[in-house]
C-alpha positions in Angstrom: -20.1 70.5 -21.7 -21.5 71.8 -25.0 -20.9 70.3 -28.5 -21.0 71.2 -32.1 -20.5 69.4 -35.4 -18.2 70.6 -38.0 -18.7 70.5 -41.8 -17.1 67.0 -41.9 -19.6 65.6 -39.3 -17.1 65.4 -36.5 -18.5 66.3 -33.1 -16.4 68.7 -31.0 -16.7 69.1 -27.2 -16.4 72.6 -25.8 -15.1 72.5 -22.3 -14.3 75.8 -20.5 -12.4 75.7 -17.3 -9.3 77.6 -16.1 -7.0 75.2 -18.0 -8.9 75.9 -21.2 -8.9 79.7 -20.6 -5.1 79.6 -20.2 -4.8 77.5 -23.4 -6.9 80.0 -25.3 -4.8 82.9 -23.9 -1.5 81.2 -24.8 -2.4 79.7 -28.2 -4.9 82.2 -29.6 -3.8 85.3 -27.7 -7.3 86.0 -26.5 -8.7 86.6 -23.0 -11.9 84.6 -23.4 -13.2 85.5 -20.0 -11.9 89.0 -20.1 -14.0 92.1 -19.5 -13.6 95.5 -21.1 -15.0 98.2 -18.9 -16.2 100.2 -21.9 -17.7 97.4 -24.0 -18.4 94.5 -21.7 -17.3 90.9 -22.3 -14.4 90.6 -24.7 -15.9 87.5 -26.2 -18.3 89.7 -28.2 -15.3 90.9 -30.2 -15.2 87.4 -31.8 -18.3 88.3 -33.8 -16.2 90.8 -35.8 -13.2 88.6 -36.3 -14.1 85.1 -37.6 -10.4 84.1 -38.0 -9.8 84.8 -34.3 -13.1 83.0 -33.4 -11.7 79.9 -35.2 -8.4 80.3 -33.5 -10.2 80.4 -30.1 -12.3 77.3 -31.0 -9.2 75.5 -32.1 -7.5 76.2 -28.8 -10.6 75.1 -26.9 -10.8 71.9 -28.8 -7.0 71.2 -29.0 -6.9 68.3 -26.5 -9.6 66.4 -28.6 -7.9 67.4 -31.9 -4.6 66.1 -30.7 -6.1 62.8 -29.5 -7.8 62.4 -32.9 -4.6 63.5 -34.7 -6.4 66.5 -36.4 -4.1 69.4 -37.3 -5.1 73.0 -36.6 -5.5 73.5 -40.4 -7.8 70.5 -40.7 -9.9 71.7 -37.7 -10.2 75.2 -39.2 -11.2 73.8 -42.6 -14.3 72.2 -41.0 -15.5 75.4 -39.3 -17.4 77.4 -42.0 -20.9 78.5 -42.7 -23.6 77.7 -40.2 -21.0 75.7 -38.2 -19.5 79.1 -37.1 -22.7 80.1 -35.5 -23.3 76.7 -33.9 -19.7 76.6 -32.5 -20.0 80.2 -31.2 -23.2 79.4 -29.5 -21.8 76.3 -27.9 -18.8 78.3 -26.7 -21.0 81.1 -25.3 -23.2 78.7 -23.4 -20.2 76.9 -22.0 -18.5 80.1 -21.0 -21.7 81.3 -19.3 -21.8 78.0 -17.3 -18.2 78.7 -16.1 -19.2 81.9 -14.4 -21.3 82.4 -11.2 -24.8 83.9 -11.3 -24.5 87.6 -12.1 -21.7 87.2 -14.7 -23.6 84.2 -16.2 -26.7 86.4 -16.7 -24.6 89.2 -18.1 -22.8 87.1 -20.7 -26.1 85.6 -21.8 -27.7 89.0 -21.9 -30.4 88.5 -19.3 
């Protein structure tokens, strides 16, 4: 499990399992573990769409946010600036650890 801190100092846990992948698909409309034959892992698309990145992060962190009674809007408001990069890195590292060997190396770029 990877973590990041938002701009309000709250620590968020990023957990990626099949339940989380389904939640991201259903809530953010994004196939986080998807592969595009032409361009590779779909997760790289999130670099070009920061709103979608925050939507995906919100879906990943939804159980914790609900437990702490933090709305999607409050969550998103804390994800700006350098936090975007920190959160993206935590998500990529956690996604890589979800996959077996060859896919893990591919998503990390080695």
